[in-house]
DSSP file (Angstrom, degrees, kcal/mol; ACC not computed):
  #  RESIDUE AA STRUCTURE BP1 BP2  ACC     N-H-->O    O-->H-N    N-H-->O    O-->H-N    TCO  KAPPA ALPHA  PHI   PSI    X-CA   Y-CA   Z-CA
    1    1 A M     >        0   0    0      0, 0.0     4,-2.5     0, 0.0     5,-0.2   0.000 360.0 360.0 360.0 -36.6    7.2   24.1    6.4
    2    2 A N  H  >  +     0   0    0      2,-0.2     4,-2.5     1,-0.2     5,-0.2   0.890 360.0  51.9 -62.9 -39.1   11.0   24.2    6.7
    3    3 A A  H  > S+     0   0    0      2,-0.2     4,-2.5     1,-0.2    -1,-0.2   0.903 110.1  49.9 -63.7 -40.0   10.8   24.0   10.5
    4    4 A F  H  > S+     0   0    0      2,-0.2     4,-2.5     1,-0.2    -2,-0.2   0.930 111.0  47.7 -66.3 -43.8    8.5   21.0   10.3
    5    5 A A  H  X S+     0   0    0     -4,-2.5     4,-2.4     1,-0.2    -1,-0.2   0.900 113.0  49.6 -64.2 -39.5   10.8   19.2    7.9
    6    6 A S  H  X S+     0   0    0     -4,-2.5     4,-2.2     2,-0.2    -1,-0.2   0.901 111.5  48.0 -66.2 -39.1   13.8   20.0   10.1
    7    7 A A  H  X S+     0   0    0     -4,-2.5     4,-2.2     2,-0.2    -2,-0.2   0.895 112.2  49.6 -67.3 -39.0   12.0   18.7   13.2
    8    8 A A  H  X S+     0   0    0     -4,-2.5     4,-2.4     2,-0.2    -2,-0.2   0.907 110.2  50.8 -66.5 -41.0   10.9   15.5   11.4
    9    9 A L  H  X S+     0   0    0     -4,-2.4     4,-1.7     1,-0.2    -2,-0.2   0.931 110.8  48.5 -62.0 -45.3   14.5   14.9   10.2
   10   10 A R  H  X S+     0   0    0     -4,-2.2     4,-0.7     1,-0.2    -2,-0.2   0.921 112.5  49.3 -60.0 -42.4   15.8   15.3   13.8
   11   11 A A  H >< S+     0   0    0     -4,-2.2     3,-0.5     1,-0.2    -2,-0.2   0.907 112.4  46.4 -65.4 -42.3   13.1   12.9   15.1
   12   12 A F  H 3< S+     0   0    0     -4,-2.4    95,-1.1     1,-0.2    96,-0.7   0.765 119.2  40.4 -73.1 -25.6   13.8   10.2   12.5
   13   13 A T  H 3< S+     0   0    0     -4,-1.7    -1,-0.2    92,-0.2    -2,-0.2   0.315  79.4 126.3-108.2   7.5   17.6   10.4   12.9
   14   14 A D    <<  -     0   0    0     -4,-0.7   138,-0.4    -3,-0.5    93,-0.2  -0.542  51.0-152.5 -64.4 118.1   17.7   10.8   16.8
   15   15 A P        -     0   0    0      0, 0.0   138,-3.0     0, 0.0    -1,-0.2   0.570  39.0-117.9 -73.0  -5.4   20.0    8.0   17.9
   16   16 A G        -     0   0    0    135,-0.2     2,-0.5   136,-0.2   135,-0.1  -0.394  56.1 -24.2  96.6-176.9   18.3    7.8   21.2
   17   17 A E        +     0   0    0    133,-0.3   137,-0.1     1,-0.2    -3,-0.0  -0.560  55.0 175.7 -75.5 120.0   19.5    8.3   24.7
   18   18 A I  S    S+     0   0    0     -2,-0.5    -1,-0.2     1,-0.3   136,-0.1   0.866  71.4  25.2 -91.5 -45.9   23.3    7.8   24.7
   19   19 A S  S    S-     0   0    0      1,-0.0    -1,-0.3    16,-0.0    13,-0.0  -0.933 100.5 -93.7-118.5 147.2   24.0    8.7   28.3
   20   20 A P        -     0   0    0      0, 0.0     4,-0.1     0, 0.0    -2,-0.0  -0.288  25.6-140.5 -60.9 141.6   21.5    8.5   31.1
   21   21 A P  S    S+     0   0    0      0, 0.0     3,-0.0     0, 0.0    -3,-0.0   0.702  86.6  25.8 -76.3 -20.2   19.6   11.8   31.6
   22   22 A R  S    S-     0   0    0      0, 0.0     0, 0.0     0, 0.0     0, 0.0  -0.954 103.7 -79.4-138.2 157.9   19.7   11.4   35.4
   23   23 A P        -     0   0    0      0, 0.0     2,-0.2     0, 0.0     0, 0.0  -0.295  46.6-143.0 -58.6 139.4   22.0    9.5   37.7
   24   24 A T        -     0   0    0      2,-0.2     7,-0.1    -4,-0.1     4,-0.0  -0.502  20.0-116.6 -97.8 171.2   21.3    5.8   37.9
   25   25 A R  S    S+     0   0    0     -2,-0.2    -1,-0.1     2,-0.1     3,-0.1   0.415  85.0 104.5 -87.2   0.9   21.5    3.6   40.9
   26   26 A L  S    S-     0   0    0      1,-0.1    -2,-0.2     2,-0.1     5,-0.0  -0.535  84.5-101.4 -80.5 146.9   24.3    1.6   39.2
   27   27 A P     >  -     0   0    0      0, 0.0     4,-2.3     0, 0.0     3,-0.3  -0.391  40.3-108.0 -62.9 150.5   27.9    2.1   40.3
   28   28 A V  H  > S+     0   0    0      1,-0.2     4,-1.6     2,-0.2     5,-0.2   0.861 116.7  48.6 -52.0 -48.7   29.8    4.3   37.9
   29   29 A P  H  > S+     0   0    0      0, 0.0     4,-1.5     0, 0.0    -1,-0.2   0.919 115.1  46.3 -59.0 -42.0   32.0    1.6   36.2
   30   30 A L  H  > S+     0   0    0     -3,-0.3     4,-2.7     1,-0.2    -2,-0.2   0.831 104.9  61.8 -70.9 -32.3   28.9   -0.7   35.7
   31   31 A D  H  X S+     0   0    0     -4,-2.3     4,-2.0     1,-0.2    -1,-0.2   0.910 104.5  47.8 -60.9 -43.3   26.8    2.2   34.4
   32   32 A G  H  X S+     0   0    0     -4,-1.6     4,-2.0     2,-0.2    -1,-0.2   0.881 111.5  50.0 -64.4 -39.2   29.2    2.6   31.5
   33   33 A V  H  X S+     0   0    0     -4,-1.5     4,-2.4     2,-0.2    -2,-0.2   0.924 110.8  49.7 -65.3 -43.3   29.2   -1.1   30.7
   34   34 A V  H  X S+     0   0    0     -4,-2.7     4,-2.2     1,-0.2    -2,-0.2   0.886 107.7  54.8 -63.4 -38.0   25.3   -1.2   30.8
   35   35 A S  H  X S+     0   0    0     -4,-2.0     4,-1.5     1,-0.2    -1,-0.2   0.919 110.3  44.5 -60.7 -45.7   25.2    1.8   28.4
   36   36 A H  H  X S+     0   0    0     -4,-2.0     4,-2.2     1,-0.2    -2,-0.2   0.864 111.7  54.0 -67.5 -36.2   27.4    0.0   25.9
   37   37 A L  H  X S+     0   0    0     -4,-2.4     4,-2.6     2,-0.2    -2,-0.2   0.854 105.2  53.8 -66.3 -34.5   25.4   -3.2   26.3
   38   38 A Q  H  X S+     0   0    0     -4,-2.2     4,-2.1     2,-0.2    -1,-0.2   0.894 109.7  47.4 -64.9 -39.6   22.2   -1.3   25.6
   39   39 A S  H  X S+     0   0    0     -4,-1.5     4,-2.4     2,-0.2    -2,-0.2   0.876 111.4  51.5 -66.1 -38.7   23.8   -0.1   22.3
   40   40 A L  H  X S+     0   0    0     -4,-2.2     4,-2.8     2,-0.2    -2,-0.2   0.922 109.5  49.5 -64.9 -43.2   24.9   -3.6   21.5
   41   41 A A  H  X S+     0   0    0     -4,-2.6     4,-2.5     1,-0.2    -2,-0.2   0.893 111.1  49.2 -64.8 -39.1   21.4   -4.9   22.1
   42   42 A L  H  X S+     0   0    0     -4,-2.1     4,-2.5     2,-0.2    -1,-0.2   0.894 111.3  49.9 -65.7 -39.2   19.9   -2.3   19.9
   43   43 A L  H  X S+     0   0    0     -4,-2.4     4,-2.9     2,-0.2     5,-0.2   0.945 111.3  49.1 -62.5 -47.2   22.5   -3.1   17.2
   44   44 A A  H  X S+     0   0    0     -4,-2.8     4,-2.5     1,-0.2    -2,-0.2   0.905 112.3  47.7 -58.3 -44.0   21.6   -6.8   17.5
   45   45 A A  H  X S+     0   0    0     -4,-2.5     4,-2.7     2,-0.2     5,-0.3   0.911 111.7  50.4 -62.4 -42.9   17.9   -6.1   17.2
   46   46 A R  H  X S+     0   0    0     -4,-2.5     4,-2.7     1,-0.2    -2,-0.2   0.957 112.9  45.6 -60.2 -50.8   18.5   -3.8   14.2
   47   47 A L  H  X S+     0   0    0     -4,-2.9     4,-2.4     1,-0.2    -2,-0.2   0.897 114.5  48.1 -62.9 -41.0   20.5   -6.5   12.4
   48   48 A Y  H  X S+     0   0    0     -4,-2.5     4,-2.3    -5,-0.2    -1,-0.2   0.963 114.7  43.6 -66.0 -49.5   18.0   -9.3   13.2
   49   49 A V  H  X S+     0   0    0     -4,-2.7     4,-2.3     1,-0.2     5,-0.3   0.922 114.2  51.8 -62.3 -42.5   15.0   -7.4   12.1
   50   50 A A  H  X S+     0   0    0     -4,-2.7     4,-2.8    -5,-0.3     5,-0.3   0.926 109.5  49.1 -58.1 -46.3   16.7   -6.2    9.0
   51   51 A Q  H  X S+     0   0    0     -4,-2.4     4,-2.1    -5,-0.2     5,-0.2   0.916 111.4  49.8 -61.0 -45.1   17.8   -9.7    8.0
   52   52 A V  H  X S+     0   0    0     -4,-2.3     4,-1.6     1,-0.2    -2,-0.2   0.956 117.4  38.2 -59.3 -53.7   14.3  -11.1    8.5
   53   53 A F  H  X S+     0   0    0     -4,-2.3     4,-2.2     2,-0.2    -2,-0.2   0.857 114.6  53.0 -71.8 -37.4   12.6   -8.4    6.4
   54   54 A F  H  X S+     0   0    0     -4,-2.8     4,-2.5    -5,-0.3    -1,-0.2   0.914 109.5  49.4 -64.6 -42.1   15.3   -8.1    3.7
   55   55 A M  H  X S+     0   0    0     -4,-2.1     4,-2.1    -5,-0.3    -1,-0.2   0.874 110.0  51.7 -64.7 -37.6   15.2  -11.9    3.1
   56   56 A S  H  X S+     0   0    0     -4,-1.6     4,-1.9    -5,-0.2    -1,-0.2   0.913 109.2  50.5 -65.9 -41.2   11.4  -11.7    2.8
   57   57 A G  H  X S+     0   0    0     -4,-2.2     4,-2.1    36,-0.4    -2,-0.2   0.908 109.2  50.8 -60.5 -43.7   11.7   -8.9    0.3
   58   58 A L  H  X S+     0   0    0     -4,-2.5     4,-2.2     1,-0.2    -1,-0.2   0.895 106.9  54.4 -61.6 -40.0   14.2  -10.9   -1.8
   59   59 A T  H  X S+     0   0    0     -4,-2.1     4,-0.9     1,-0.2    -1,-0.2   0.906 108.1  49.6 -60.8 -40.7   11.9  -13.8   -1.8
   60   60 A K  H  < S+     0   0    0     -4,-1.9     3,-0.3     1,-0.2     7,-0.3   0.891 111.5  49.3 -62.1 -40.4    9.1  -11.6   -3.2
   61   61 A L  H >< S+     0   0    0     -4,-2.1     3,-0.8     1,-0.2    -2,-0.2   0.857 100.0  64.7 -70.6 -32.8   11.4  -10.3   -5.9
   62   62 A R  H 3< S+     0   0    0     -4,-2.2     2,-0.2     1,-0.3    -1,-0.2   0.838 120.0  21.1 -60.5 -33.2   12.6  -13.8   -7.0
   63   63 A D  T 3X S+     0   0    0     -4,-0.9     4,-1.9    -3,-0.3    -1,-0.3  -0.631  71.2 169.0-137.2  77.0    9.1  -14.7   -8.2
   64   64 A W  H <> S+     0   0    0     -3,-0.8     4,-2.7    -2,-0.2     5,-0.2   0.850  76.6  57.0 -62.9 -37.1    7.2  -11.5   -8.8
   65   65 A S  H  > S+     0   0    0      1,-0.2     4,-2.2     2,-0.2    -1,-0.2   0.926 109.4  46.2 -62.8 -40.9    4.3  -13.2  -10.5
   66   66 A S  H  > S+     0   0    0      2,-0.2     4,-2.6     1,-0.2    -1,-0.2   0.870 110.8  53.8 -67.0 -33.8    3.7  -15.4   -7.5
   67   67 A T  H  X S+     0   0    0     -4,-1.9     4,-2.2    -7,-0.3    -2,-0.2   0.936 109.6  46.6 -64.4 -45.6    4.0  -12.4   -5.2
   68   68 A L  H  X S+     0   0    0     -4,-2.7     4,-1.8     2,-0.2    -2,-0.2   0.888 112.5  51.1 -62.4 -40.6    1.3  -10.6   -7.2
   69   69 A A  H  X S+     0   0    0     -4,-2.2     4,-2.9    -5,-0.2     5,-0.4   0.899 108.9  50.7 -64.4 -40.8   -0.9  -13.7   -7.1
   70   70 A L  H  X>S+     0   0    0     -4,-2.6     5,-2.6     1,-0.2     4,-2.3   0.927 111.4  47.8 -63.9 -41.3   -0.5  -14.0   -3.4
   71   71 A F  H  <5S+     0   0    0     -4,-2.2     6,-0.3     1,-0.2    -1,-0.2   0.818 117.2  44.2 -69.0 -29.9   -1.5  -10.3   -2.9
   72   72 A N  H  <5S+     0   0    0     -4,-1.8    -2,-0.2    -5,-0.2    -1,-0.2   0.868 129.0  21.7 -78.0 -37.7   -4.5  -10.8   -5.2
   73   73 A D  H  <5S+     0   0    0     -4,-2.9    -3,-0.2    -5,-0.1    -2,-0.2   0.804 133.9  17.9-107.9 -32.5   -5.7  -14.2   -3.8
   74   74 A I  T  <5S+     0   0    0     -4,-2.3     2,-0.4    -5,-0.4    51,-0.2   0.857 104.6  68.9-111.3 -53.5   -4.5  -14.7   -0.3
   75   75 A Y      < -     0   0    0     -5,-2.6     2,-0.6    49,-0.1    49,-0.2  -0.554  57.8-165.5 -73.4 127.6   -3.3  -11.5    1.4
   76   76 A Q        -     0   0    0     47,-2.4    -1,-0.1    -2,-0.4    -4,-0.1  -0.678  10.4-171.2-114.9  75.1   -6.2   -9.1    2.1
   77   77 A V    >   -     0   0    0     -2,-0.6     3,-0.9    -6,-0.3     8,-0.1  -0.534  27.4-116.2 -70.4 124.5   -4.3   -5.8    2.8
   78   78 A P  T 3  S-     0   0    0      0, 0.0    -1,-0.1     0, 0.0    45,-0.1  -0.372  85.1  -2.7 -64.7 136.5   -6.8   -3.2    4.1
   79   79 A L  T 3  S+     0   0    0      1,-0.1    -2,-0.0    -2,-0.1     0, 0.0   0.270 109.9  94.7  75.6  -7.6   -7.4   -0.1    2.0
   80   80 A L  S <  S-     0   0    0     -3,-0.9    -3,-0.1     2,-0.0    -1,-0.1  -0.920  77.0-114.7-120.1 142.0   -4.9   -0.8   -0.7
   81   81 A P     >  -     0   0    0      0, 0.0     4,-2.6     0, 0.0     5,-0.2  -0.428  38.1-112.9 -63.8 148.4   -5.3   -2.5   -4.1
   82   82 A P  H  > S+     0   0    0      0, 0.0     4,-2.5     0, 0.0     5,-0.2   0.874 113.2  49.3 -55.1 -44.2   -3.3   -5.8   -4.2
   83   83 A A  H  > S+     0   0    0      2,-0.2     4,-2.3     1,-0.2     5,-0.2   0.913 113.0  47.0 -64.1 -41.6   -0.7   -4.7   -6.8
   84   84 A L  H  > S+     0   0    0      2,-0.2     4,-3.0     1,-0.2     5,-0.3   0.922 111.7  52.0 -65.2 -42.7    0.0   -1.4   -4.9
   85   85 A A  H  X S+     0   0    0     -4,-2.6     4,-2.7     1,-0.2     5,-0.3   0.888 109.1  49.9 -59.1 -41.7    0.2   -3.3   -1.7
   86   86 A A  H  X S+     0   0    0     -4,-2.5     4,-2.2    -5,-0.2     5,-0.2   0.923 113.2  45.6 -63.2 -43.9    2.7   -5.8   -3.2
   87   87 A Y  H  X S+     0   0    0     -4,-2.3     4,-2.5     2,-0.2     5,-0.2   0.941 117.6  43.5 -63.5 -47.7    4.9   -3.0   -4.6
   88   88 A L  H  X S+     0   0    0     -4,-3.0     4,-2.6     1,-0.2    -2,-0.2   0.913 115.0  48.1 -68.5 -41.4    4.8   -1.0   -1.3
   89   89 A G  H  X S+     0   0    0     -4,-2.7     4,-2.2    -5,-0.3    -1,-0.2   0.924 114.5  45.5 -65.5 -44.3    5.3   -4.0    1.0
   90   90 A T  H  X S+     0   0    0     -4,-2.2     4,-1.3    -5,-0.3    -2,-0.2   0.908 113.1  49.9 -69.7 -39.3    8.3   -5.3   -1.1
   91   91 A T  H >X S+     0   0    0     -4,-2.5     4,-3.0    -5,-0.2     3,-0.5   0.937 111.4  49.4 -62.6 -44.3    9.9   -1.9   -1.3
   92   92 A G  H 3X S+     0   0    0     -4,-2.6     4,-1.2     1,-0.2    -2,-0.2   0.906 109.8  51.9 -58.5 -41.2    9.5   -1.5    2.5
   93   93 A E  H 3< S+     0   0    0     -4,-2.2   -36,-0.4     1,-0.2    -1,-0.2   0.717 118.0  37.2 -69.6 -20.7   11.1   -4.9    3.0
   94   94 A L  H <X S+     0   0    0     -4,-1.3     4,-0.5    -3,-0.5    -2,-0.2   0.797 123.9  36.0-100.3 -35.7   14.1   -4.1    0.9
   95   95 A V  H >X S+     0   0    0     -4,-3.0     4,-1.7    -5,-0.2     3,-0.7   0.942 111.5  54.0 -86.7 -50.5   14.7   -0.4    1.7
   96   96 A L  H 3X S+     0   0    0     -4,-1.2     4,-1.8    -5,-0.4    -3,-0.1   0.833 104.8  54.8 -60.4 -36.5   13.9   -0.1    5.4
   97   97 A P  H 3> S+     0   0    0      0, 0.0     4,-2.6     0, 0.0    -1,-0.2   0.872 104.3  55.2 -64.0 -34.3   16.3   -3.0    6.5
   98   98 A V  H <X S+     0   0    0     -3,-0.7     4,-2.2    -4,-0.5     5,-0.2   0.930 107.8  49.2 -64.9 -42.8   19.2   -1.3    4.7
   99   99 A L  H  X>S+     0   0    0     -4,-1.7     5,-2.5     1,-0.2     4,-1.4   0.878 110.8  51.2 -63.2 -34.9   18.5    1.9    6.8
  100  100 A L  H  <5S+     0   0    0     -4,-1.8    -2,-0.2     2,-0.2    -1,-0.2   0.923 108.0  50.9 -64.7 -45.6   18.4   -0.3   10.0
  101  101 A V  H  <5S+     0   0    0     -4,-2.6    -2,-0.2     1,-0.2    -1,-0.2   0.908 116.3  41.9 -59.1 -44.2   21.7   -1.9    9.2
  102  102 A L  H  <5S-     0   0    0     -4,-2.2    55,-1.9    -5,-0.2    -1,-0.2   0.752 106.4-127.0 -75.4 -22.6   23.3    1.5    8.7
  103  103 A G  T  <5 +     0   0    0     -4,-1.4    55,-2.8     1,-0.3     2,-0.5   0.856  61.1 144.6  74.3  34.8   21.5    3.0   11.7
  104  104 A L  S   <S-     0   0    0     -5,-2.5    -1,-0.3     1,-0.2     5,-0.2  -0.928  74.5  -9.5-112.3 126.2   20.3    5.8    9.4
  105  105 A A  S  > S+     0   0    0     -2,-0.5     4,-2.6    -3,-0.1     3,-0.2   0.912  87.8 167.9  53.8  41.3   16.8    7.2    9.9
  106  106 A T  H  >  +     0   0    0     -3,-0.3     4,-3.0     1,-0.3     5,-0.2   0.843  64.3  51.3 -62.7 -42.0   16.5    4.3   12.3
  107  107 A R  H  > S+     0   0    0    -95,-1.1     4,-2.3     2,-0.2    -1,-0.3   0.898 112.7  48.0 -63.9 -38.9   13.3    5.4   14.1
  108  108 A F  H  > S+     0   0    0    -96,-0.7     4,-2.7    -3,-0.2    -2,-0.2   0.927 112.8  47.9 -62.6 -46.9   11.6    5.8   10.8
  109  109 A A  H  X S+     0   0    0     -4,-2.6     4,-2.5   -97,-0.2     5,-0.2   0.913 112.5  48.8 -64.6 -43.1   12.8    2.5    9.6
  110  110 A G  H  X S+     0   0    0     -4,-3.0     4,-1.7     2,-0.2    -1,-0.2   0.928 113.8  45.9 -60.6 -45.4   11.7    0.7   12.8
  111  111 A A  H  X S+     0   0    0     -4,-2.3     4,-2.1    -5,-0.2    -2,-0.2   0.886 112.4  52.1 -65.3 -38.7    8.3    2.3   12.6
  112  112 A G  H  X S+     0   0    0     -4,-2.7     4,-2.4     1,-0.2    -2,-0.2   0.930 111.1  45.8 -63.7 -45.3    8.0    1.5    8.9
  113  113 A L  H  X S+     0   0    0     -4,-2.5     4,-2.5     2,-0.2    -1,-0.2   0.801 108.2  57.5 -71.0 -27.9    8.8   -2.2    9.5
  114  114 A F  H  X S+     0   0    0     -4,-1.7     4,-2.5    -5,-0.2    -1,-0.2   0.936 110.2  44.7 -62.6 -46.0    6.4   -2.3   12.4
  115  115 A V  H  X S+     0   0    0     -4,-2.1     4,-2.7     2,-0.2    -2,-0.2   0.909 112.1  51.3 -65.9 -42.6    3.7   -1.1   10.0
  116  116 A V  H  X S+     0   0    0     -4,-2.4     4,-2.2     1,-0.2    -2,-0.2   0.938 113.2  46.2 -59.9 -46.4    4.8   -3.6    7.3
  117  117 A N  H  X S+     0   0    0     -4,-2.5     4,-2.1     1,-0.2    -2,-0.2   0.914 112.2  50.0 -61.2 -42.7    4.7   -6.4    9.9
  118  118 A L  H  X S+     0   0    0     -4,-2.5     4,-2.7     1,-0.2    -2,-0.2   0.901 110.2  49.8 -66.6 -39.3    1.3   -5.3   11.2
  119  119 A M  H  X S+     0   0    0     -4,-2.7     4,-2.0     2,-0.2    -1,-0.2   0.889 109.0  54.2 -64.5 -38.3   -0.1   -5.2    7.7
  120  120 A A  H  X S+     0   0    0     -4,-2.2     4,-0.8    -5,-0.2    -2,-0.2   0.918 111.8  43.4 -58.3 -46.1    1.3   -8.7    7.1
  121  121 A V  H >< S+     0   0    0     -4,-2.1     3,-0.6     1,-0.2    -2,-0.2   0.918 115.8  47.2 -66.5 -46.3   -0.6  -10.0   10.2
  122  122 A L  H 3< S+     0   0    0     -4,-2.7    -1,-0.2     1,-0.2    -2,-0.2   0.776 106.7  58.7 -70.7 -25.1   -3.8   -8.2    9.4
  123  123 A S  H 3< S+     0   0    0     -4,-2.0   -47,-2.4    -5,-0.2     2,-0.4   0.706  94.3  74.9 -78.7 -19.8   -3.8   -9.3    5.8
  124  124 A L  S << S-     0   0    0     -4,-0.8   -49,-0.1    -3,-0.6     2,-0.1  -0.707  91.5-111.0 -89.8 141.7   -3.8  -13.0    6.7
  125  125 A M    >>  -     0   0    0     -2,-0.4     3,-1.2   -51,-0.2     4,-0.8  -0.426  28.8-115.8 -65.3 148.4   -6.9  -14.6    7.9
  126  126 A A  G >4 S+     0   0    0      1,-0.3     3,-0.5     2,-0.2    -1,-0.1   0.810 116.2  56.9 -59.5 -29.7   -6.7  -15.6   11.6
  127  127 A D  G 34 S+     0   0    0      1,-0.2    -1,-0.3     3,-0.0    -2,-0.0   0.784 102.5  55.4 -70.9 -26.3   -7.0  -19.3   10.6
  128  128 A D  G <4 S+     0   0    0     -3,-1.2     2,-0.8     1,-0.1    -1,-0.2   0.611  89.6  83.3 -81.4 -14.8   -4.0  -19.0    8.3
  129  129 A L  S << S-     0   0    0     -4,-0.8    -1,-0.1    -3,-0.5    -8,-0.0  -0.812  71.8-150.8-100.0 106.8   -1.6  -17.7   11.0
  130  130 A T     >  -     0   0    0     -2,-0.8     4,-2.9     1,-0.1     5,-0.2  -0.269  28.4-106.7 -69.6 160.3   -0.2  -20.6   13.0
  131  131 A P  H  > S+     0   0    0      0, 0.0     4,-2.5     0, 0.0     5,-0.1   0.886 122.7  52.2 -55.5 -37.7    0.8  -20.1   16.6
  132  132 A A  H  > S+     0   0    0      2,-0.2     4,-2.2     1,-0.2     5,-0.1   0.906 110.7  46.5 -67.0 -38.0    4.5  -20.3   15.6
  133  133 A A  H  > S+     0   0    0      2,-0.2     4,-2.7     1,-0.2     5,-0.2   0.912 111.1  52.9 -70.0 -40.2    4.0  -17.6   12.9
  134  134 A Q  H  X S+     0   0    0     -4,-2.9     4,-2.2     1,-0.2    -2,-0.2   0.927 108.9  50.2 -58.2 -44.4    2.0  -15.5   15.4
  135  135 A A  H  X S+     0   0    0     -4,-2.5     4,-2.6    -5,-0.2    -2,-0.2   0.927 111.7  47.7 -60.3 -46.4    5.0  -15.8   17.8
  136  136 A Q  H  X S+     0   0    0     -4,-2.2     4,-2.7     1,-0.2     5,-0.2   0.938 112.2  47.9 -61.9 -46.4    7.5  -14.7   15.1
  137  137 A H  H  X S+     0   0    0     -4,-2.7     4,-2.3     1,-0.2    -1,-0.2   0.858 110.9  52.7 -65.8 -33.2    5.4  -11.7   14.0
  138  138 A T  H  X S+     0   0    0     -4,-2.2     4,-2.7    -5,-0.2    -1,-0.2   0.935 110.7  47.0 -65.0 -44.8    5.0  -10.7   17.6
  139  139 A L  H  X S+     0   0    0     -4,-2.6     4,-2.6     1,-0.2     5,-0.2   0.947 114.0  46.7 -60.3 -48.3    8.8  -10.8   18.2
  140  140 A W  H  X S+     0   0    0     -4,-2.7     4,-2.6     1,-0.2    -1,-0.2   0.895 113.9  49.2 -62.6 -40.6    9.5   -8.9   15.0
  141  141 A G  H  X S+     0   0    0     -4,-2.3     4,-2.4    -5,-0.2    -1,-0.2   0.918 111.5  47.6 -66.2 -43.7    6.8   -6.3   15.8
  142  142 A V  H  X S+     0   0    0     -4,-2.7     4,-2.6     2,-0.2    -2,-0.2   0.928 114.9  46.6 -63.9 -44.5    8.1   -5.8   19.4
  143  143 A L  H  X S+     0   0    0     -4,-2.6     4,-2.3     2,-0.2    -2,-0.2   0.927 112.7  48.8 -64.3 -44.2   11.7   -5.4   18.2
  144  144 A A  H  X S+     0   0    0     -4,-2.6     4,-2.2    -5,-0.2    -1,-0.2   0.911 113.4  48.0 -61.7 -40.8   10.7   -3.0   15.4
  145  145 A L  H  X S+     0   0    0     -4,-2.4     4,-2.5     2,-0.2    -2,-0.2   0.892 109.7  52.3 -65.7 -42.4    8.7   -1.0   17.9
  146  146 A A  H  X S+     0   0    0     -4,-2.6     4,-2.9     2,-0.2     5,-0.4   0.899 109.8  49.2 -62.3 -39.6   11.6   -0.9   20.4
  147  147 A I  H  X S+     0   0    0     -4,-2.3     4,-2.2     1,-0.2    -2,-0.2   0.934 111.4  49.6 -62.7 -45.8   13.9    0.3   17.7
  148  148 A A  H  < S+     0   0    0     -4,-2.2    -2,-0.2     1,-0.2    -1,-0.2   0.889 118.2  39.5 -61.6 -39.7   11.4    3.0   16.7
  149  149 A L  H  < S+     0   0    0     -4,-2.5    -2,-0.2     1,-0.1    -1,-0.2   0.876 125.4  32.6 -79.9 -37.6   11.0    4.1   20.4
  150  150 A W  H  < S-     0   0    0     -4,-2.9  -133,-0.3     1,-0.2     3,-0.2   0.615  99.6-139.4 -99.9 -13.7   14.6    3.9   21.6
  151  151 A G     <  -     0   0    0     -4,-2.2    -1,-0.2    -5,-0.4  -135,-0.2  -0.375  38.4 -55.3  87.4-169.1   16.5    4.8   18.4
  152  152 A A        -     0   0    0   -138,-0.4     3,-0.3     1,-0.2    -1,-0.2   0.768  68.3-142.4 -87.1 -28.1   19.7    3.3   17.0
  153  153 A G        -     0   0    0   -138,-3.0     6,-0.3    -3,-0.2    -1,-0.2  -0.497  47.1 -40.7  92.9-171.4   22.1    3.6   19.9
  154  154 A R  S    S+     0   0    0      1,-0.2     2,-1.5    -2,-0.2    -1,-0.2   0.839 123.7  65.6 -59.6 -42.4   25.8    4.5   19.8
  155  155 A W  S    S+     0   0    0     -3,-0.3     2,-0.3  -116,-0.1    -1,-0.2  -0.574  85.1  92.4 -93.4  75.0   26.8    2.4   16.8
  156  156 A S  S  > S-     0   0    0     -2,-1.5     4,-1.6     1,-0.1   -53,-0.2  -0.993  80.0-115.9-160.4 158.5   24.9    4.1   14.0
  157  157 A V  H  > S+     0   0    0    -55,-1.9     4,-3.0    -2,-0.3     5,-0.3   0.869 115.3  63.7 -65.5 -35.6   25.0    6.7   11.3
  158  158 A D  H  > S+     0   0    0    -55,-2.8     4,-2.3     1,-0.2    -1,-0.2   0.898 102.1  49.3 -56.4 -40.1   22.3    8.5   13.2
  159  159 A R  H  > S+     0   0    0     -6,-0.3     4,-2.5   -56,-0.2    -1,-0.2   0.925 110.7  49.5 -65.9 -44.5   24.8    9.0   16.2
  160  160 A V  H  X S+     0   0    0     -4,-1.6     4,-2.6     1,-0.2    -2,-0.2   0.927 112.8  47.1 -61.7 -44.2   27.5   10.3   13.8
  161  161 A L  H  X S+     0   0    0     -4,-3.0     4,-1.9     1,-0.2    -1,-0.2   0.886 110.3  53.6 -63.9 -36.4   25.1   12.8   12.3
  162  162 A S  H  <>S+     0   0    0     -4,-2.3     5,-2.9    -5,-0.3     6,-0.9   0.927 110.1  46.6 -62.2 -45.3   23.9   13.8   15.8
  163  163 A I  H ><5S+     0   0    0     -4,-2.5     3,-1.5     4,-0.2    -2,-0.2   0.937 112.6  49.6 -61.4 -46.8   27.5   14.5   16.8
  164  164 A R  H 3<5S+     0   0    0     -4,-2.6    -1,-0.2     1,-0.3    -2,-0.2   0.823 109.7  51.8 -64.0 -28.5   28.2   16.5   13.7
  165  165 A A  T 3<5S-     0   0    0     -4,-1.9    -1,-0.3    -5,-0.2    -2,-0.2   0.506 117.3-115.3 -84.9  -2.5   25.1   18.5   14.2
  166  166 A G  T < 5S+     0   0    0     -3,-1.5    -3,-0.2    -4,-0.4    -2,-0.1   0.696  88.1 110.2  77.5  20.8   26.1   19.3   17.7
  167  167 A R      <       0   0    0     -5,-2.9    -4,-0.2    -6,-0.2    -5,-0.1   0.438 360.0 360.0-103.7  -0.8   23.3   17.4   19.3
  168  168 A G              0   0    0     -6,-0.9    -5,-0.2    -5,-0.2    -1,-0.1   0.399 360.0 360.0-134.5 360.0   25.3   14.6   20.8
């Protein structure tokens, strides 16, 4: 069990590929610039997704009785009782963005926000989701999934932990 926990921790805190595993076709000076730009893009994605979901979580907290009413009457979250879905969704929207901003357990946070976003889309009736809302949720989902797949990049706590653990 300890080996499983250790492997899971490494997977959730892996900052992603920092240097290319094989030579690229780019000239050496440009390769370094592109590598930094990739980390900058991941940081921008992390900050944007974190801001969107954190603000949504704060909105839910501001009027908790309305939030519970929405989960009871409008949102139809599959497999979960409405009150539990409200608590879990709001907690995810408040905790996971903080992890994204820090770049801590970034892959876990990205995957978690992808699931929160997916549940939000699935819980609304297709008629209630406007094309603009669909586009926003698609963008948020793709960015969260990219973060989960590629990791936090250079500028993250995950990277610092990786260096200290001798993995980076």
